[in-house]
N, C-alpha and C positions, 0 to 999 in steps of 0.2 A: 653049262654056261651058254652054249650055243643056242639051246632051246629058249632060254630066257631072253636072249637078244632077239631071236626071231619073233617071239611073242611081243616084245616091246616095239619092234619095227612094224608088225602087223597092226598093233593098236595105234601107233603114230600114223600109219597109212590111213586107217579108218577115220581118225580124227581129221586129217587133212582132206579126206574125201567128203566128209559130212559137214564140217563146220562152215565152209564158204557159202553154200547155198542158203543156210540159215541166216548168216550175217547179211548176205545180199538182200534177202527177203525183208529182214528187219530194216535195213537201210532204205528200201523202197517204201515201206509202210510208214516209217517214223514221221516224215514231214507232214503227210496228210493227217496223221493221228494228232500231231500238235495243232493243226488247224481246226480239227474237230473239237479238241479240248478248249480252244480259244473261242470258237464261234458257236458250238453246239449244233452245227449243221454238217451232215455227211455230204461229201462232194457229189456232183452229178455223176451218174453212171451211164455212159453213152450207150446207145443213141437216144434213149427215150425216157430216162429217169432223171428228173430235175433234182437239184439239191433239196434235202429234206432234213427235218430236225432228228437228231439221234444223240445217244450218249457215246463217249469214247469206247466203252465196252462193247456196245452194239457194232461200232465200226470195226474194232479189232476182231470180233467174231466173224463179221462178213469178210474181212480181208484174210483171215487165217483159215477159217473152216468153211467158207462158202464154196459151192461147187466149182466156180470158175477159178477161185484162188487155189484150190487143191490141184486142179488140172495145170494151172500155171506153175505151181511149185513142183509138180512132177516133171514137167518139161524142163524146168531149171535144173533139177537134180539129175535128170538123165543127161542133159547136155554137159553139165559139169563132170559127171561120171565118165562120159566119153572122152572129154578133154584130159581129165586126170588119168584115166587108163592109158591113153596114148602117151602122155608125158612119162608115166612110170614105166611104160614099155620101152621107150627110147632111152631114158636115163638109167633104168634098172634100179629102181628104188629099193626093192627087196631082193 
């Protein structure tokens, strides 16, 4: 019985550790994605790329799998992992 509880707590911890970065990334992408759907134009990418025509799928690909997007997501996940690790160390989640 103790082993099942430990496994359930570990799965809950992994869910709490991995879900917020994905939700935050989706929340940051969604407003621009709606604008791309409405106008058919990708927003400008500073400092030198002006707005250009694109489809919503091209925009999502750039925002999810582009090299700068992947690096930003890694930074987001690492910072959340540090915060979540500190929180669980103080509170004693498991």
